[in-house]
KOLDO-975068 format. One record per residue: residue number from 1; y, z negated, x negated of N, C-alpha, C, O, CB in turn. Coordinates in steps of 0.05 Angstrom, whole numbers, padded with zeros to 5 digits. Glycine has a CB too. Layout:
// residues N
<pt><num>NUM</num><n_v>Y</n_v><n_w>Z</n_w><n_u>X</n_u><ca_v>Y</ca_v><ca_w>Z</ca_w><ca_u>X</ca_u><c_v>Y</c_v><c_w>Z</c_w><c_u>X</c_u><o_v>Y</o_v><o_w>Z</o_w><o_u>X</o_u><cb_v>Y</cb_v><cb_w>Z</cb_w><cb_u>X</cb_u></pt>
...
This chain:
// residues 67
<pt><num>1</num><n_v>02321</n_v><n_w>-03233</n_w><n_u>-01419</n_u><ca_v>02314</ca_v><ca_w>-03209</ca_w><ca_u>-01403</ca_u><c_v>02338</c_v><c_w>-03191</c_w><c_u>-01402</c_u><o_v>02361</o_v><o_w>-03199</o_w><o_u>-01399</o_u><cb_v>02306</cb_v><cb_w>-03218</cb_w><cb_u>-01374</cb_u></pt>
<pt><num>2</num><n_v>02333</n_v><n_w>-03165</n_w><n_u>-01405</n_u><ca_v>02354</ca_v><ca_w>-03144</ca_w><ca_u>-01405</ca_u><c_v>02352</c_v><c_w>-03130</c_w><c_u>-01378</c_u><o_v>02330</o_v><o_w>-03120</o_w><o_u>-01371</o_u><cb_v>02350</cb_v><cb_w>-03124</cb_w><cb_u>-01429</cb_u></pt>
<pt><num>3</num><n_v>02374</n_v><n_w>-03128</n_w><n_u>-01364</n_u><ca_v>02375</ca_v><ca_w>-03113</ca_w><ca_u>-01339</ca_u><c_v>02390</c_v><c_w>-03087</c_w><c_u>-01343</c_u><o_v>02412</o_v><o_w>-03087</o_w><o_u>-01352</o_u><cb_v>02388</cb_v><cb_w>-03131</cb_w><cb_u>-01316</cb_u></pt>
<pt><num>4</num><n_v>02377</n_v><n_w>-03065</n_w><n_u>-01335</n_u><ca_v>02389</ca_v><ca_w>-03038</ca_w><ca_u>-01337</ca_u><c_v>02390</c_v><c_w>-03026</c_w><c_u>-01309</c_u><o_v>02376</o_v><o_w>-03035</o_w><o_u>-01291</o_u><cb_v>02373</cb_v><cb_w>-03020</cb_w><cb_u>-01356</cb_u></pt>
<pt><num>5</num><n_v>02406</n_v><n_w>-03006</n_w><n_u>-01306</n_u><ca_v>02405</ca_v><ca_w>-02989</ca_w><ca_u>-01282</ca_u><c_v>02397</c_v><c_w>-02962</c_w><c_u>-01291</c_u><o_v>02410</o_v><o_w>-02949</o_w><o_u>-01308</o_u><cb_v>02433</cb_v><cb_w>-02988</cb_w><cb_u>-01267</cb_u></pt>
<pt><num>6</num><n_v>02374</n_v><n_w>-02952</n_w><n_u>-01281</n_u><ca_v>02363</ca_v><ca_w>-02926</ca_w><ca_u>-01289</ca_u><c_v>02361</c_v><c_w>-02909</c_w><c_u>-01264</c_u><o_v>02345</o_v><o_w>-02916</o_w><o_u>-01246</o_u><cb_v>02335</cb_v><cb_w>-02929</cb_w><cb_u>-01304</cb_u></pt>
<pt><num>7</num><n_v>02376</n_v><n_w>-02887</n_w><n_u>-01264</n_u><ca_v>02376</ca_v><ca_w>-02870</ca_w><ca_u>-01240</ca_u><c_v>02381</c_v><c_w>-02885</c_w><c_u>-01214</c_u><o_v>02368</o_v><o_w>-02880</o_w><o_u>-01194</o_u><cb_v>02350</cb_v><cb_w>-02854</cb_w><cb_u>-01238</cb_u></pt>
<pt><num>8</num><n_v>02399</n_v><n_w>-02904</n_w><n_u>-01216</n_u><ca_v>02407</ca_v><ca_w>-02919</ca_w><ca_u>-01192</ca_u><c_v>02390</c_v><c_w>-02943</c_w><c_u>-01185</c_u><o_v>02396</o_v><o_w>-02957</o_w><o_u>-01166</o_u><cb_v>02408</cb_v><cb_w>-02901</cb_w><cb_u>-01169</cb_u></pt>
<pt><num>9</num><n_v>02369</n_v><n_w>-02948</n_w><n_u>-01201</n_u><ca_v>02351</ca_v><ca_w>-02971</ca_w><ca_u>-01195</ca_u><c_v>02351</c_v><c_w>-02991</c_w><c_u>-01217</c_u><o_v>02353</o_v><o_w>-02983</o_w><o_u>-01241</o_u><cb_v>02323</cb_v><cb_w>-02960</cb_w><cb_u>-01190</cb_u></pt>
<pt><num>10</num><n_v>02349</n_v><n_w>-03016</n_w><n_u>-01210</n_u><ca_v>02349</ca_v><ca_w>-03037</ca_w><ca_u>-01230</ca_u><c_v>02322</c_v><c_w>-03038</c_w><c_u>-01244</c_u><o_v>02301</o_v><o_w>-03037</o_w><o_u>-01231</o_u><cb_v>02355</cb_v><cb_w>-03065</cb_w><cb_u>-01217</cb_u></pt>
<pt><num>11</num><n_v>02323</n_v><n_w>-03039</n_w><n_u>-01271</n_u><ca_v>02299</ca_v><ca_w>-03041</ca_w><ca_u>-01287</ca_u><c_v>02303</c_v><c_w>-03064</c_w><c_u>-01307</c_u><o_v>02326</o_v><o_w>-03070</o_w><o_u>-01314</o_u><cb_v>02293</cb_v><cb_w>-03015</cb_w><cb_u>-01303</cb_u></pt>
<pt><num>12</num><n_v>02282</n_v><n_w>-03077</n_w><n_u>-01315</n_u><ca_v>02284</ca_v><ca_w>-03099</ca_w><ca_u>-01334</ca_u><c_v>02267</c_v><c_w>-03094</c_w><c_u>-01359</c_u><o_v>02246</o_v><o_w>-03083</o_w><o_u>-01357</o_u><cb_v>02275</cb_v><cb_w>-03126</cb_w><cb_u>-01321</cb_u></pt>
<pt><num>13</num><n_v>02278</n_v><n_w>-03103</n_w><n_u>-01381</n_u><ca_v>02264</ca_v><ca_w>-03101</ca_w><ca_u>-01407</ca_u><c_v>02262</c_v><c_w>-03130</c_w><c_u>-01418</c_u><o_v>02278</o_v><o_w>-03147</o_w><o_u>-01413</o_u><cb_v>02279</cb_v><cb_w>-03083</cb_w><cb_u>-01427</cb_u></pt>
<pt><num>14</num><n_v>02241</n_v><n_w>-03134</n_w><n_u>-01434</n_u><ca_v>02237</ca_v><ca_w>-03161</ca_w><ca_u>-01446</ca_u><c_v>02259</c_v><c_w>-03166</c_w><c_u>-01467</c_u><o_v>02268</o_v><o_w>-03189</o_w><o_u>-01470</o_u><cb_v>02209</cb_v><cb_w>-03163</cb_w><cb_u>-01459</cb_u></pt>
<pt><num>15</num><n_v>02267</n_v><n_w>-03145</n_w><n_u>-01482</n_u><ca_v>02286</ca_v><ca_w>-03148</ca_w><ca_u>-01504</ca_u><c_v>02300</c_v><c_w>-03121</c_w><c_u>-01508</c_u><o_v>02291</o_v><o_w>-03101</o_w><o_u>-01498</o_u><cb_v>02271</cb_v><cb_w>-03157</cb_w><cb_u>-01530</cb_u></pt>
<pt><num>16</num><n_v>02322</n_v><n_w>-03121</n_w><n_u>-01523</n_u><ca_v>02335</ca_v><ca_w>-03096</ca_w><ca_u>-01528</ca_u><c_v>02315</c_v><c_w>-03077</c_w><c_u>-01542</c_u><o_v>02298</o_v><o_w>-03085</o_w><o_u>-01557</o_u><cb_v>02360</cb_v><cb_w>-03100</cb_w><cb_u>-01547</cb_u></pt>
<pt><num>17</num><n_v>02318</n_v><n_w>-03051</n_w><n_u>-01536</n_u><ca_v>02301</ca_v><ca_w>-03030</ca_w><ca_u>-01548</ca_u><c_v>02317</c_v><c_w>-03005</c_w><c_u>-01551</c_u><o_v>02337</o_v><o_w>-03001</o_w><o_u>-01537</o_u><cb_v>02275</cb_v><cb_w>-03026</cb_w><cb_u>-01532</cb_u></pt>
<pt><num>18</num><n_v>02308</n_v><n_w>-02987</n_w><n_u>-01568</n_u><ca_v>02322</ca_v><ca_w>-02962</ca_w><ca_u>-01572</ca_u><c_v>02317</c_v><c_w>-02944</c_w><c_u>-01547</c_u><o_v>02297</o_v><o_w>-02946</o_w><o_u>-01534</o_u><cb_v>02312</cb_v><cb_w>-02947</cb_w><cb_u>-01597</cb_u></pt>
<pt><num>19</num><n_v>02336</n_v><n_w>-02927</n_w><n_u>-01542</n_u><ca_v>02334</ca_v><ca_w>-02909</ca_w><ca_u>-01520</ca_u><c_v>02309</c_v><c_w>-02891</c_w><c_u>-01523</c_u><o_v>02294</o_v><o_w>-02886</o_w><o_u>-01504</o_u><cb_v>02359</cb_v><cb_w>-02891</cb_w><cb_u>-01517</cb_u></pt>
<pt><num>20</num><n_v>02305</n_v><n_w>-02881</n_w><n_u>-01548</n_u><ca_v>02282</ca_v><ca_w>-02863</ca_w><ca_u>-01552</ca_u><c_v>02256</c_v><c_w>-02878</c_w><c_u>-01546</c_u><o_v>02237</o_v><o_w>-02866</o_w><o_u>-01535</o_u><cb_v>02282</cb_v><cb_w>-02853</cb_w><cb_u>-01581</cb_u></pt>
<pt><num>21</num><n_v>02253</n_v><n_w>-02903</n_w><n_u>-01554</n_u><ca_v>02229</ca_v><ca_w>-02918</ca_w><ca_u>-01548</ca_u><c_v>02226</c_v><c_w>-02922</c_w><c_u>-01518</c_u><o_v>02203</o_v><o_w>-02920</o_w><o_u>-01508</o_u><cb_v>02230</cb_v><cb_w>-02946</cb_w><cb_u>-01562</cb_u></pt>
<pt><num>22</num><n_v>02248</n_v><n_w>-02927</n_w><n_u>-01504</n_u><ca_v>02246</ca_v><ca_w>-02930</ca_w><ca_u>-01475</ca_u><c_v>02237</c_v><c_w>-02904</c_w><c_u>-01462</c_u><o_v>02220</o_v><o_w>-02905</o_w><o_u>-01444</o_u><cb_v>02274</cb_v><cb_w>-02939</cb_w><cb_u>-01464</cb_u></pt>
<pt><num>23</num><n_v>02249</n_v><n_w>-02882</n_w><n_u>-01470</n_u><ca_v>02241</ca_v><ca_w>-02856</ca_w><ca_u>-01458</ca_u><c_v>02211</c_v><c_w>-02850</c_w><c_u>-01464</c_u><o_v>02197</o_v><o_w>-02840</o_w><o_u>-01446</o_u><cb_v>02258</cb_v><cb_w>-02834</cb_w><cb_u>-01469</cb_u></pt>
<pt><num>24</num><n_v>02202</n_v><n_w>-02856</n_w><n_u>-01488</n_u><ca_v>02174</ca_v><ca_w>-02852</ca_w><ca_u>-01494</ca_u><c_v>02156</c_v><c_w>-02869</c_w><c_u>-01477</c_u><o_v>02134</o_v><o_w>-02861</o_w><o_u>-01470</o_u><cb_v>02169</cb_v><cb_w>-02857</cb_w><cb_u>-01524</cb_u></pt>
<pt><num>25</num><n_v>02165</n_v><n_w>-02894</n_w><n_u>-01472</n_u><ca_v>02149</ca_v><ca_w>-02912</ca_w><ca_u>-01455</ca_u><c_v>02146</c_v><c_w>-02902</c_w><c_u>-01426</c_u><o_v>02127</o_v><o_w>-02908</o_w><o_u>-01412</o_u><cb_v>02161</cb_v><cb_w>-02940</cb_w><cb_u>-01455</cb_u></pt>
<pt><num>26</num><n_v>02166</n_v><n_w>-02885</n_w><n_u>-01418</n_u><ca_v>02164</ca_v><ca_w>-02873</ca_w><ca_u>-01391</ca_u><c_v>02146</c_v><c_w>-02849</c_w><c_u>-01391</c_u><o_v>02139</o_v><o_w>-02839</o_w><o_u>-01369</o_u><cb_v>02193</cb_v><cb_w>-02866</cb_w><cb_u>-01382</cb_u></pt>
<pt><num>27</num><n_v>02140</n_v><n_w>-02838</n_w><n_u>-01414</n_u><ca_v>02123</ca_v><ca_w>-02815</ca_w><ca_u>-01416</ca_u><c_v>02137</c_v><c_w>-02789</c_w><c_u>-01410</c_u><o_v>02124</o_v><o_w>-02769</o_w><o_u>-01404</o_u><cb_v>02100</cb_v><cb_w>-02818</cb_w><cb_u>-01397</cb_u></pt>
<pt><num>28</num><n_v>02163</n_v><n_w>-02788</n_w><n_u>-01413</n_u><ca_v>02178</ca_v><ca_w>-02764</ca_w><ca_u>-01408</ca_u><c_v>02179</c_v><c_w>-02747</c_w><c_u>-01434</c_u><o_v>02179</o_v><o_w>-02758</o_w><o_u>-01456</o_u><cb_v>02207</cb_v><cb_w>-02770</cb_w><cb_u>-01398</cb_u></pt>
<pt><num>29</num><n_v>02179</n_v><n_w>-02721</n_w><n_u>-01430</n_u><ca_v>02182</ca_v><ca_w>-02703</ca_w><ca_u>-01453</ca_u><c_v>02211</c_v><c_w>-02703</c_w><c_u>-01462</c_u><o_v>02229</o_v><o_w>-02695</o_w><o_u>-01447</o_u><cb_v>02172</cb_v><cb_w>-02674</cb_w><cb_u>-01446</cb_u></pt>
<pt><num>30</num><n_v>02216</n_v><n_w>-02711</n_w><n_u>-01486</n_u><ca_v>02243</ca_v><ca_w>-02712</ca_w><ca_u>-01496</ca_u><c_v>02256</c_v><c_w>-02685</c_w><c_u>-01499</c_u><o_v>02281</o_v><o_w>-02682</o_w><o_u>-01499</o_u><cb_v>02244</cb_v><cb_w>-02726</cb_w><cb_u>-01523</cb_u></pt>
<pt><num>31</num><n_v>02240</n_v><n_w>-02664</n_w><n_u>-01500</n_u><ca_v>02250</ca_v><ca_w>-02637</ca_w><ca_u>-01503</ca_u><c_v>02263</c_v><c_w>-02627</c_w><c_u>-01477</c_u><o_v>02280</o_v><o_w>-02609</o_w><o_u>-01478</o_u><cb_v>02227</cb_v><cb_w>-02619</cb_w><cb_u>-01511</cb_u></pt>
<pt><num>32</num><n_v>02254</n_v><n_w>-02637</n_w><n_u>-01454</n_u><ca_v>02263</ca_v><ca_w>-02626</ca_w><ca_u>-01429</ca_u><c_v>02278</c_v><c_w>-02645</c_w><c_u>-01411</c_u><o_v>02276</o_v><o_w>-02645</o_w><o_u>-01387</o_u><cb_v>02239</cb_v><cb_w>-02616</cb_w><cb_u>-01414</cb_u></pt>
<pt><num>33</num><n_v>02295</n_v><n_w>-02663</n_w><n_u>-01423</n_u><ca_v>02311</ca_v><ca_w>-02681</ca_w><ca_u>-01407</ca_u><c_v>02340</c_v><c_w>-02681</c_w><c_u>-01417</c_u><o_v>02346</o_v><o_w>-02674</o_w><o_u>-01440</o_u><cb_v>02299</cb_v><cb_w>-02709</cb_w><cb_u>-01408</cb_u></pt>
<pt><num>34</num><n_v>02357</n_v><n_w>-02690</n_w><n_u>-01400</n_u><ca_v>02385</ca_v><ca_w>-02697</ca_w><ca_u>-01407</ca_u><c_v>02389</c_v><c_w>-02726</c_w><c_u>-01400</c_u><o_v>02379</o_v><o_w>-02735</o_w><o_u>-01379</o_u><cb_v>02406</cb_v><cb_w>-02677</cb_w><cb_u>-01392</cb_u></pt>
<pt><num>35</num><n_v>02404</n_v><n_w>-02740</n_w><n_u>-01416</n_u><ca_v>02409</ca_v><ca_w>-02768</ca_w><ca_u>-01412</ca_u><c_v>02439</c_v><c_w>-02774</c_w><c_u>-01413</c_u><o_v>02452</o_v><o_w>-02766</o_w><o_u>-01432</o_u><cb_v>02393</cb_v><cb_w>-02785</cb_w><cb_u>-01432</cb_u></pt>
<pt><num>36</num><n_v>02448</n_v><n_w>-02789</n_w><n_u>-01393</n_u><ca_v>02475</ca_v><ca_w>-02800</ca_w><ca_u>-01394</ca_u><c_v>02472</c_v><c_w>-02830</c_w><c_u>-01398</c_u><o_v>02458</o_v><o_w>-02843</o_w><o_u>-01384</o_u><cb_v>02491</cb_v><cb_w>-02793</cb_w><cb_u>-01367</cb_u></pt>
<pt><num>37</num><n_v>02487</n_v><n_w>-02840</n_w><n_u>-01417</n_u><ca_v>02486</ca_v><ca_w>-02868</ca_w><ca_u>-01424</ca_u><c_v>02514</c_v><c_w>-02880</c_w><c_u>-01419</c_u><o_v>02533</o_v><o_w>-02873</o_w><o_u>-01433</o_u><cb_v>02477</cb_v><cb_w>-02873</cb_w><cb_u>-01454</cb_u></pt>
<pt><num>38</num><n_v>02515</n_v><n_w>-02898</n_w><n_u>-01400</n_u><ca_v>02541</ca_v><ca_w>-02910</ca_w><ca_u>-01392</ca_u><c_v>02562</c_v><c_w>-02889</c_w><c_u>-01387</c_u><o_v>02585</o_v><o_w>-02892</o_w><o_u>-01395</o_u><cb_v>02550</cb_v><cb_w>-02930</cb_w><cb_u>-01414</cb_u></pt>
<pt><num>39</num><n_v>02554</n_v><n_w>-02867</n_w><n_u>-01374</n_u><ca_v>02573</ca_v><ca_w>-02847</ca_w><ca_u>-01365</ca_u><c_v>02578</c_v><c_w>-02825</c_w><c_u>-01385</c_u><o_v>02593</o_v><o_w>-02806</o_w><o_u>-01379</o_u><cb_v>02598</cb_v><cb_w>-02859</cb_w><cb_u>-01359</cb_u></pt>
<pt><num>40</num><n_v>02565</n_v><n_w>-02826</n_w><n_u>-01409</n_u><ca_v>02569</ca_v><ca_w>-02805</ca_w><ca_u>-01429</ca_u><c_v>02543</c_v><c_w>-02790</c_w><c_u>-01434</c_u><o_v>02522</o_v><o_w>-02803</o_w><o_u>-01439</o_u><cb_v>02579</cb_v><cb_w>-02818</cb_w><cb_u>-01456</cb_u></pt>
<pt><num>41</num><n_v>02544</n_v><n_w>-02764</n_w><n_u>-01431</n_u><ca_v>02520</ca_v><ca_w>-02748</ca_w><ca_u>-01436</ca_u><c_v>02515</c_v><c_w>-02747</c_w><c_u>-01466</c_u><o_v>02532</o_v><o_w>-02741</o_w><o_u>-01482</o_u><cb_v>02523</cb_v><cb_w>-02719</cb_w><cb_u>-01425</cb_u></pt>
<pt><num>42</num><n_v>02490</n_v><n_w>-02754</n_w><n_u>-01474</n_u><ca_v>02482</ca_v><ca_w>-02755</ca_w><ca_u>-01502</ca_u><c_v>02470</c_v><c_w>-02730</c_w><c_u>-01512</c_u><o_v>02456</o_v><o_w>-02716</o_w><o_u>-01497</o_u><cb_v>02464</cb_v><cb_w>-02779</cb_w><cb_u>-01506</cb_u></pt>
<pt><num>43</num><n_v>02474</n_v><n_w>-02724</n_w><n_u>-01537</n_u><ca_v>02459</ca_v><ca_w>-02702</ca_w><ca_u>-01551</ca_u><c_v>02432</c_v><c_w>-02714</c_w><c_u>-01558</c_u><o_v>02430</o_v><o_w>-02738</o_w><o_u>-01563</o_u><cb_v>02475</cb_v><cb_w>-02692</cb_w><cb_u>-01576</cb_u></pt>
<pt><num>44</num><n_v>02412</n_v><n_w>-02698</n_w><n_u>-01559</n_u><ca_v>02385</ca_v><ca_w>-02707</ca_w><ca_u>-01564</ca_u><c_v>02383</c_v><c_w>-02722</c_w><c_u>-01591</c_u><o_v>02368</o_v><o_w>-02742</o_w><o_u>-01593</o_u><cb_v>02366</cb_v><cb_w>-02683</cb_w><cb_u>-01565</cb_u></pt>
<pt><num>45</num><n_v>02398</n_v><n_w>-02714</n_w><n_u>-01611</n_u><ca_v>02397</ca_v><ca_w>-02727</ca_w><ca_u>-01637</ca_u><c_v>02409</c_v><c_w>-02755</c_w><c_u>-01636</c_u><o_v>02406</o_v><o_w>-02771</o_w><o_u>-01655</o_u><cb_v>02411</cb_v><cb_w>-02711</cb_w><cb_u>-01658</cb_u></pt>
<pt><num>46</num><n_v>02423</n_v><n_w>-02762</n_w><n_u>-01614</n_u><ca_v>02435</ca_v><ca_w>-02789</ca_w><ca_u>-01611</ca_u><c_v>02416</c_v><c_w>-02809</c_w><c_u>-01599</c_u><o_v>02421</o_v><o_w>-02833</o_w><o_u>-01600</o_u><cb_v>02460</cb_v><cb_w>-02787</cb_w><cb_u>-01594</cb_u></pt>
<pt><num>47</num><n_v>02394</n_v><n_w>-02800</n_w><n_u>-01587</n_u><ca_v>02376</ca_v><ca_w>-02817</ca_w><ca_u>-01572</ca_u><c_v>02366</c_v><c_w>-02841</c_w><c_u>-01589</c_u><o_v>02365</o_v><o_w>-02864</o_w><o_u>-01580</o_u><cb_v>02352</cb_v><cb_w>-02802</cb_w><cb_u>-01562</cb_u></pt>
<pt><num>48</num><n_v>02359</n_v><n_w>-02835</n_w><n_u>-01614</n_u><ca_v>02347</ca_v><ca_w>-02857</ca_w><ca_u>-01631</ca_u><c_v>02368</c_v><c_w>-02877</c_w><c_u>-01641</c_u><o_v>02360</o_v><o_w>-02899</o_w><o_u>-01649</o_u><cb_v>02334</cb_v><cb_w>-02844</cb_w><cb_u>-01655</cb_u></pt>
<pt><num>49</num><n_v>02394</n_v><n_w>-02871</n_w><n_u>-01639</n_u><ca_v>02414</ca_v><ca_w>-02890</ca_w><ca_u>-01649</ca_u><c_v>02424</c_v><c_w>-02908</c_w><c_u>-01627</c_u><o_v>02439</o_v><o_w>-02927</o_w><o_u>-01633</o_u><cb_v>02437</cb_v><cb_w>-02874</cb_w><cb_u>-01660</cb_u></pt>
<pt><num>50</num><n_v>02417</n_v><n_w>-02903</n_w><n_u>-01602</n_u><ca_v>02426</ca_v><ca_w>-02920</ca_w><ca_u>-01579</ca_u><c_v>02406</c_v><c_w>-02943</c_w><c_u>-01575</c_u><o_v>02382</o_v><o_w>-02938</o_w><o_u>-01571</o_u><cb_v>02429</cb_v><cb_w>-02903</cb_w><cb_u>-01553</cb_u></pt>
<pt><num>51</num><n_v>02417</n_v><n_w>-02967</n_w><n_u>-01574</n_u><ca_v>02401</ca_v><ca_w>-02991</ca_w><ca_u>-01568</ca_u><c_v>02409</c_v><c_w>-03000</c_w><c_u>-01540</c_u><o_v>02432</o_v><o_w>-03006</o_w><o_u>-01535</o_u><cb_v>02405</cb_v><cb_w>-03014</cb_w><cb_u>-01590</cb_u></pt>
<pt><num>52</num><n_v>02390</n_v><n_w>-03002</n_w><n_u>-01522</n_u><ca_v>02395</ca_v><ca_w>-03010</ca_w><ca_u>-01495</ca_u><c_v>02400</c_v><c_w>-03040</c_w><c_u>-01493</c_u><o_v>02385</o_v><o_w>-03056</o_w><o_u>-01505</o_u><cb_v>02372</cb_v><cb_w>-03002</cb_w><cb_u>-01476</cb_u></pt>
<pt><num>53</num><n_v>02420</n_v><n_w>-03047</n_w><n_u>-01478</n_u><ca_v>02427</ca_v><ca_w>-03075</ca_w><ca_u>-01475</ca_u><c_v>02432</c_v><c_w>-03082</c_w><c_u>-01446</c_u><o_v>02432</o_v><o_w>-03065</o_w><o_u>-01429</o_u><cb_v>02451</cb_v><cb_w>-03083</cb_w><cb_u>-01492</cb_u></pt>
<pt><num>54</num><n_v>02437</n_v><n_w>-03107</n_w><n_u>-01441</n_u><ca_v>02442</ca_v><ca_w>-03117</ca_w><ca_u>-01414</ca_u><c_v>02466</c_v><c_w>-03103</c_w><c_u>-01401</c_u><o_v>02487</o_v><o_w>-03101</o_w><o_u>-01413</o_u><cb_v>02446</cb_v><cb_w>-03147</cb_w><cb_u>-01414</cb_u></pt>
<pt><num>55</num><n_v>02462</n_v><n_w>-03093</n_w><n_u>-01377</n_u><ca_v>02483</ca_v><ca_w>-03080</ca_w><ca_u>-01362</ca_u><c_v>02486</c_v><c_w>-03050</c_w><c_u>-01366</c_u><o_v>02503</o_v><o_w>-03038</o_w><o_u>-01353</o_u><cb_v>02508</cb_v><cb_w>-03093</cb_w><cb_u>-01368</cb_u></pt>
<pt><num>56</num><n_v>02471</n_v><n_w>-03039</n_w><n_u>-01385</n_u><ca_v>02473</ca_v><ca_w>-03010</ca_w><ca_u>-01390</ca_u><c_v>02464</c_v><c_w>-02994</c_w><c_u>-01366</c_u><o_v>02447</o_v><o_w>-03003</o_w><o_u>-01350</o_u><cb_v>02457</cb_v><cb_w>-03003</cb_w><cb_u>-01414</cb_u></pt>
<pt><num>57</num><n_v>02475</n_v><n_w>-02970</n_w><n_u>-01364</n_u><ca_v>02468</ca_v><ca_w>-02952</ca_w><ca_u>-01342</ca_u><c_v>02459</c_v><c_w>-02925</c_w><c_u>-01353</c_u><o_v>02472</o_v><o_w>-02913</o_w><o_u>-01370</o_u><cb_v>02493</cb_v><cb_w>-02947</cb_w><cb_u>-01323</cb_u></pt>
<pt><num>58</num><n_v>02435</n_v><n_w>-02917</n_w><n_u>-01345</n_u><ca_v>02423</ca_v><ca_w>-02892</ca_w><ca_u>-01354</ca_u><c_v>02419</c_v><c_w>-02873</c_w><c_u>-01330</c_u><o_v>02412</o_v><o_w>-02882</o_w><o_u>-01308</o_u><cb_v>02397</cb_v><cb_w>-02896</cb_w><cb_u>-01368</cb_u></pt>
<pt><num>59</num><n_v>02424</n_v><n_w>-02848</n_w><n_u>-01335</n_u><ca_v>02417</ca_v><ca_w>-02827</ca_w><ca_u>-01316</ca_u><c_v>02399</c_v><c_w>-02808</c_w><c_u>-01332</c_u><o_v>02408</o_v><o_w>-02796</o_w><o_u>-01351</o_u><cb_v>02442</cb_v><cb_w>-02812</cb_w><cb_u>-01303</cb_u></pt>
<pt><num>60</num><n_v>02375</n_v><n_w>-02804</n_w><n_u>-01323</n_u><ca_v>02355</ca_v><ca_w>-02787</ca_w><ca_u>-01336</ca_u><c_v>02349</c_v><c_w>-02764</c_w><c_u>-01318</c_u><o_v>02340</o_v><o_w>-02768</o_w><o_u>-01295</o_u><cb_v>02329</cb_v><cb_w>-02803</cb_w><cb_u>-01344</cb_u></pt>
<pt><num>61</num><n_v>02355</n_v><n_w>-02740</n_w><n_u>-01327</n_u><ca_v>02352</ca_v><ca_w>-02716</ca_w><ca_u>-01310</ca_u><c_v>02331</c_v><c_w>-02697</c_w><c_u>-01323</c_u><o_v>02332</o_v><o_w>-02691</o_w><o_u>-01347</o_u><cb_v>02379</cb_v><cb_w>-02701</cb_w><cb_u>-01307</cb_u></pt>
<pt><num>62</num><n_v>02312</n_v><n_w>-02688</n_w><n_u>-01307</n_u><ca_v>02292</ca_v><ca_w>-02669</ca_w><ca_u>-01316</ca_u><c_v>02296</c_v><c_w>-02643</c_w><c_u>-01300</c_u><o_v>02302</o_v><o_w>-02644</o_w><o_u>-01276</o_u><cb_v>02263</cb_v><cb_w>-02680</cb_w><cb_u>-01312</cb_u></pt>
<pt><num>63</num><n_v>02293</n_v><n_w>-02620</n_w><n_u>-01312</n_u><ca_v>02296</ca_v><ca_w>-02595</ca_w><ca_u>-01297</ca_u><c_v>02273</c_v><c_w>-02592</c_w><c_u>-01277</c_u><o_v>02250</o_v><o_w>-02601</o_w><o_u>-01282</o_u><cb_v>02296</cb_v><cb_w>-02571</cb_w><cb_u>-01316</cb_u></pt>
<pt><num>64</num><n_v>02279</n_v><n_w>-02579</n_w><n_u>-01255</n_u><ca_v>02259</ca_v><ca_w>-02574</ca_w><ca_u>-01235</ca_u><c_v>02258</c_v><c_w>-02544</c_w><c_u>-01229</c_u><o_v>02279</o_v><o_w>-02532</o_w><o_u>-01224</o_u><cb_v>02265</cb_v><cb_w>-02591</cb_w><cb_u>-01208</cb_u></pt>
<pt><num>65</num><n_v>02235</n_v><n_w>-02532</n_w><n_u>-01230</n_u><ca_v>02233</ca_v><ca_w>-02504</ca_w><ca_u>-01224</ca_u><c_v>02228</c_v><c_w>-02499</c_w><c_u>-01194</c_u><o_v>02221</o_v><o_w>-02518</o_w><o_u>-01180</o_u><cb_v>02210</cb_v><cb_w>-02491</cb_w><cb_u>-01240</cb_u></pt>
<pt><num>66</num><n_v>02233</n_v><n_w>-02476</n_w><n_u>-01186</n_u><ca_v>02228</ca_v><ca_w>-02469</ca_w><ca_u>-01158</ca_u><c_v>02247</c_v><c_w>-02447</c_w><c_u>-01149</c_u><o_v>02264</o_v><o_w>-02437</o_w><o_u>-01164</o_u><cb_v>02232</cb_v><cb_w>-02494</cb_w><cb_u>-01140</cb_u></pt>
<pt><num>67</num><n_v>02244</n_v><n_w>-02440</n_w><n_u>-01125</n_u><ca_v>02260</ca_v><ca_w>-02418</ca_w><ca_u>-01115</ca_u><c_v>02267</c_v><c_w>-02420</c_w><c_u>-01087</c_u><o_v>02281</o_v><o_w>-02403</o_w><o_u>-01076</o_u><cb_v>02247</cb_v><cb_w>-02392</cb_w><cb_u>-01120</cb_u></pt>
């Protein structure tokens, strides 16, 4: 079992998986998010090269409109 922290909450995965696969499983639009992986903000083209493992920390930010 893989334990991650995503936006401050503990999440579990059955096995290691790519960041892009994880984001797709959440149903988020990859075009409109920013991701920090273990404290480093990633470029969108880096998403597919990151493999999530035990103890990793993600911050996923989506823009919010309003006034």
